[in-house]
C-alpha positions as CSV (number, residue, x, y, z in Angstrom):
1,M,-7.0,-3.8,1.9
2,Y,-4.8,-3.0,-1.1
3,I,-1.4,-4.8,-1.2
4,N,0.9,-4.1,-4.1
5,I,4.4,-5.2,-5.0
6,S,6.4,-2.9,-7.2
7,D,9.4,-3.7,-9.5
8,S,10.6,-0.7,-11.5
9,E,11.2,-1.2,-15.2
10,K,13.4,1.9,-15.2
11,G,16.2,0.3,-13.1
12,D,15.4,2.3,-10.0
13,N,15.8,-0.8,-7.8
14,K,18.9,-2.1,-9.5
15,A,21.4,0.1,-7.6
16,S,21.5,1.6,-4.1
17,S,18.4,1.8,-2.0
18,G,19.5,5.2,-0.7
19,A,17.2,7.3,-2.9
20,L,14.1,5.3,-1.9
21,V,15.0,5.3,1.8
22,H,15.5,9.1,1.7
23,Y,12.2,9.6,-0.1
24,L,10.3,7.5,2.5
25,D,11.7,9.8,5.3
26,K,9.8,12.7,3.7
27,E,7.2,13.0,6.5
28,N,10.0,13.5,9.1
29,R,11.4,16.4,7.0
30,L,8.0,17.9,6.1
31,Y,6.2,17.8,9.4
32,K,9.2,17.6,11.8
33,P,7.4,15.6,14.5
34,E,8.8,15.6,18.1
35,E,9.4,11.9,17.8
36,P,10.5,11.0,14.2
37,M,9.0,8.0,12.6
38,L,11.7,5.3,12.5
39,W,11.9,2.1,10.5
40,F,10.7,-1.2,11.9
41,N,10.8,-4.9,11.2
42,G,10.2,-8.2,13.1
43,K,13.1,-7.4,15.4
44,G,12.4,-3.9,16.5
45,S,10.9,-0.5,15.7
46,T,13.8,2.0,16.2
47,V,15.9,1.3,13.1
48,Q,17.6,4.4,11.7
49,S,17.6,5.2,8.0
50,Y,21.3,4.8,7.5
51,E,21.0,1.3,8.9
52,V,18.3,0.5,6.4
53,K,20.4,1.7,3.5
54,N,23.6,0.0,4.6
55,K,22.0,-3.4,5.3
56,L,20.1,-3.5,2.1
57,D,23.0,-2.3,-0.1
58,N,25.3,-4.9,1.5
59,N,22.9,-7.8,1.0
60,I,23.4,-8.2,-2.8
61,A,25.9,-11.1,-3.1
62,K,26.1,-12.6,-6.6
63,L,23.5,-10.2,-8.0
64,G,24.4,-8.7,-11.4
65,K,24.3,-5.0,-12.4
66,E,20.9,-5.5,-14.1
67,D,19.4,-7.5,-11.3
68,S,16.8,-6.1,-9.0
69,K,18.3,-5.5,-5.5
70,F,15.1,-4.9,-3.6
71,F,11.3,-4.6,-4.0
72,L,8.7,-2.2,-2.5
73,I,5.6,-3.5,-0.9
74,N,2.7,-1.1,-0.4
75,I,0.2,-2.1,2.4
76,S,-2.7,0.2,2.2
77,P,-5.9,-0.3,4.3
78,S,-9.1,1.4,3.1
79,Q,-10.5,4.4,4.9
80,K,-13.1,2.0,6.4
81,E,-10.4,-0.3,7.7
82,I,-8.4,2.5,9.2
83,S,-11.6,3.8,10.9
84,H,-12.2,0.3,12.3
85,L,-8.6,0.2,13.8
86,K,-9.0,3.6,15.3
87,E,-12.4,2.7,16.9
88,L,-10.7,-0.4,18.5
89,Y,-7.3,1.0,19.5
90,G,-7.4,4.8,19.2
91,E,-5.2,7.0,17.0
92,D,-1.8,5.9,18.4
93,G,-2.9,2.3,19.0
94,A,-4.0,2.0,15.4
95,R,-0.5,2.9,14.1
96,E,1.1,0.2,16.3
97,K,-1.5,-2.4,15.3
98,L,-0.9,-1.6,11.6
99,K,2.8,-2.2,12.2
100,E,2.1,-5.6,13.9
101,Y,-0.1,-6.5,10.9
102,A,2.6,-5.6,8.4
103,I,5.0,-8.0,10.2
104,K,2.5,-10.8,9.8
105,V,2.0,-9.8,6.1
106,M,5.8,-10.3,5.7
107,D,5.3,-13.8,7.2
108,E,2.8,-14.5,4.4
109,Y,5.3,-13.0,1.9
110,A,7.9,-15.5,3.1
111,K,5.6,-18.5,3.1
112,N,4.4,-17.7,-0.5
113,F,7.8,-18.7,-1.9
114,K,7.1,-22.3,-0.8
115,R,10.7,-23.0,0.2
116,T,11.5,-25.1,3.2
117,D,14.3,-22.6,4.3
118,I,12.1,-19.5,4.0
119,N,9.3,-19.7,6.6
120,S,8.7,-16.3,8.2
121,N,9.7,-12.6,8.1
122,A,12.7,-13.5,10.2
123,D,14.2,-15.3,7.1
124,L,14.0,-12.0,5.1
125,L,15.9,-8.8,5.1
126,W,13.2,-6.1,5.2
127,F,12.3,-2.7,6.7
128,G,8.9,-1.0,7.0
129,K,7.9,2.6,7.3
130,L,4.5,3.8,8.5
131,E,3.2,6.9,6.7
132,N,0.2,9.0,7.6
133,H,-0.3,10.8,4.3
134,R,-0.5,10.2,0.6
135,Y,0.3,12.8,-2.0
136,Y,-1.1,13.7,-5.4
137,S,1.1,12.8,-8.4
138,H,1.1,13.9,-12.0
139,K,-1.2,10.9,-12.8
140,D,-4.1,12.0,-10.6
141,K,-7.0,13.6,-12.4
142,E,-7.1,16.5,-9.8
143,V,-3.5,17.5,-10.9
144,K,-4.3,17.1,-14.6
145,K,-7.4,19.4,-14.2
146,G,-5.3,22.0,-12.3
147,Q,-7.4,21.6,-9.1
148,V,-4.5,20.7,-6.9
149,K,-0.7,20.8,-7.1
150,R,1.4,17.7,-7.4
151,G,2.8,16.9,-4.0
152,T,-0.2,18.1,-2.0
153,A,-1.4,15.7,0.7
154,K,-4.6,13.8,-0.1
155,P,-7.6,14.3,2.2
156,G,-9.1,11.6,4.4
157,E,-7.6,8.6,6.2
158,Q,-4.4,7.8,4.4
159,M,-2.3,5.8,6.9
160,H,-0.4,3.0,5.2
161,V,2.9,1.1,5.4
162,Q,5.7,0.9,2.8
163,V,8.1,-2.0,3.0
164,I,11.5,-2.4,1.3
165,V,12.5,-6.0,1.1
166,S,15.8,-7.3,-0.1
167,R,16.1,-9.6,-3.2
168,K,18.3,-11.8,-1.1
169,D,17.2,-13.6,2.1
170,I,18.7,-12.7,5.5
171,T,21.7,-15.0,5.0
172,N,22.5,-13.2,1.7
173,K,22.6,-16.6,0.0
174,I,19.1,-17.2,-1.5
175,K,17.6,-15.2,-4.3
176,L,13.9,-14.4,-3.8
177,S,11.8,-12.6,-6.4
178,P,8.1,-11.9,-6.0
179,M,8.1,-11.2,-9.8
180,N,8.9,-14.8,-10.6
181,K,5.7,-16.5,-11.7
182,S,7.5,-19.4,-13.4
183,R,6.2,-22.9,-12.5
184,G,9.4,-24.6,-13.7
185,R,9.8,-27.8,-15.6
186,N,8.5,-29.8,-12.7
187,T,7.8,-29.6,-9.0
188,E,11.4,-29.7,-7.9
189,H,12.5,-27.2,-10.5
190,S,9.6,-24.8,-9.3
191,K,10.8,-25.0,-5.7
192,K,14.3,-24.1,-6.8
193,L,13.0,-21.1,-8.7
194,G,11.1,-19.9,-5.7
195,Q,7.8,-19.2,-7.6
196,F,5.5,-16.5,-6.1
197,D,1.7,-16.3,-6.4
198,R,0.9,-12.6,-6.1
199,V,-2.9,-13.2,-6.1
200,A,-2.6,-15.7,-3.3
201,F,-0.4,-13.2,-1.4
202,K,-2.9,-10.4,-1.7
203,N,-5.7,-12.7,-0.6
204,S,-3.8,-13.9,2.4
205,G,-3.1,-10.3,3.5
206,E,-6.8,-9.5,3.3
207,K,-7.9,-12.6,5.3
208,L,-5.2,-11.9,7.8
209,F,-6.6,-8.4,8.5
210,D,-10.1,-9.7,8.8
211,Q,-9.1,-12.4,11.3
212,Q,-6.7,-10.3,13.3
213,F,-9.1,-7.4,13.8
214,S,-12.5,-9.1,13.6
215,F,-13.3,-7.1,10.5
216,D,-16.6,-8.0,8.8
217,R,-15.9,-7.7,5.1
218,P,-18.8,-8.0,2.7
219,I,-18.1,-10.3,-0.3
220,S,-18.5,-7.4,-2.7
221,E,-15.6,-5.7,-1.0
222,T,-13.1,-8.6,-1.1
223,F,-10.0,-8.7,-3.4
224,K,-11.3,-12.1,-4.7
225,Y,-14.6,-10.4,-5.9
226,A,-12.8,-7.4,-7.4
227,N,-10.2,-9.6,-9.1
228,A,-12.8,-12.0,-10.5
229,N,-14.8,-9.1,-12.0
230,V,-11.7,-8.0,-13.9
231,K,-9.9,-11.3,-14.7
232,G,-12.2,-14.1,-13.7
233,S,-14.1,-16.5,-15.9
234,L,-17.8,-16.2,-16.5
235,K,-18.4,-19.0,-14.0
236,E,-16.3,-17.4,-11.3
237,K,-18.1,-14.1,-11.8
238,M,-21.5,-15.8,-11.6
239,D,-20.6,-17.8,-8.5
240,L,-19.3,-14.8,-6.6
241,H,-22.3,-12.6,-7.6
242,A,-24.6,-15.5,-6.5
243,A,-22.8,-15.7,-3.1
244,N,-23.0,-12.0,-2.7
245,N,-26.8,-12.0,-3.3
246,Q,-27.3,-14.7,-0.6
247,V,-26.1,-12.3,2.1
248,K,-28.7,-11.9,4.8
249,P,-30.9,-8.8,4.3
250,V,-29.9,-7.3,7.6
251,Q,-26.2,-7.8,6.9
252,K,-26.5,-6.4,3.4
253,E,-28.3,-3.3,4.7
254,K,-25.6,-2.7,7.3
255,S,-23.0,-3.1,4.6
256,N,-24.8,-0.6,2.4
257,E,-25.0,1.9,5.3
258,L,-21.2,1.6,5.9
259,Q,-20.5,1.9,2.2
260,R,-22.5,5.2,2.0
261,E,-20.4,6.5,4.9
262,S,-17.0,5.8,3.4
263,T,-15.8,4.4,0.2
264,T,-13.5,1.4,0.0
265,Y,-11.9,-0.2,-3.0
266,L,-14.7,-2.1,-4.7
267,K,-12.9,-2.5,-8.0
268,L,-9.4,-3.7,-8.6
269,P,-7.1,-0.6,-8.7
270,E,-5.2,0.2,-11.8
271,P,-1.7,-1.4,-11.8
272,T,0.7,1.3,-10.4
273,D,4.4,1.5,-10.6
274,Y,4.8,2.7,-7.0
275,L,8.6,2.4,-7.1
276,G,8.7,4.6,-10.2
277,L,6.4,7.1,-8.6
278,L,8.3,7.3,-5.4
279,L,11.6,7.8,-7.2
280,E,10.4,10.2,-9.9
281,K,12.3,13.5,-10.0
282,Q,10.4,16.2,-8.2
283,N,11.3,19.9,-7.8
284,N,10.1,20.1,-4.3
285,E,9.2,18.0,-1.2
286,P,5.5,17.2,-0.8
287,L,3.6,20.4,-0.2
288,G,1.3,19.4,2.6
289,T,-2.4,19.8,2.6
290,G,-4.6,22.2,0.8
291,L,-6.7,22.4,-2.4
292,K,-6.8,25.4,-4.6
293,K,-9.5,27.7,-3.6
294,K,-11.8,29.0,-6.3
295,R,-11.8,32.8,-6.6
296,K,-15.1,34.5,-5.7
297,R,-16.7,36.3,-8.6
298,R,-17.3,39.9,-7.8
299,K,-20.9,40.9,-8.1
300,H,-21.7,44.2,-9.9
301,K,-25.0,44.9,-8.3
302,S,-26.2,48.2,-6.9
303,Q,-26.8,48.6,-3.2
304,D,-30.6,49.0,-3.8
305,N,-30.7,45.7,-5.7
306,E,-28.9,43.9,-2.9
307,Q,-31.3,45.2,-0.3
308,G,-34.2,44.3,-2.5
309,L,-33.0,40.6,-2.6
310,S,-32.5,40.5,1.1
311,M,-36.1,41.5,1.9
């Protein structure tokens, strides 16, 4: 499970949310489904795009021109996790279960601020959008090598949820920033600042998925393991590697078989400015699926030679 919170350094989240809301409606425009994918939150799943924009843009009391007005949370299960959901609930059921999971993730988001007046997703102003596809950007190696065009849908299981959450709480009175890591001068000052531990938030999201859907996650595929390999101390790395090596042989072999079938994130992904990528200027809407086909080389061989090879 990969959970990421984006804050654009380019100022894209310091004005109206309209551009981002419009972008996240792209699948409705591109695929034109009979039943358009609407927005959802803890109160319902039929929120229209204009409602999302209006409510977010009007929930900015006492925020300055240079203050962030909203944040984007990307909730991306691995292909193995998506397959697990589909095996349990089917294609449509998996989508609904992922939405339910996203609501609980937002409960964890609220609790992470450690404020007595912010306890669940109901205390936040937020809207989620389930997407079925991901698209190649200019940063992908396939685009750089000319193998695929930017905007082409990526292959494989790509279902995920994008959440736009307001900087202000549901009452429009309390400022909440997941980018605030300050611990303050003391405990009381820290509570007032609303400190946010992003590592703890990502860990809680992963544990929530495992508990809610009875997902058996090997230690080597946990966020804690990946994060320790990149940022942990030598002792943390040694402890986790030792714990991983103590897994029962049968469980380890089963994990290896599943790993060969589909790849999950085994290393911490590169930090990505999702908000910047979503709002980057593009000439066209996403192009849909399809890789560039290699041209077949014409063979200049005589008919006699061809027949000789076929004998």
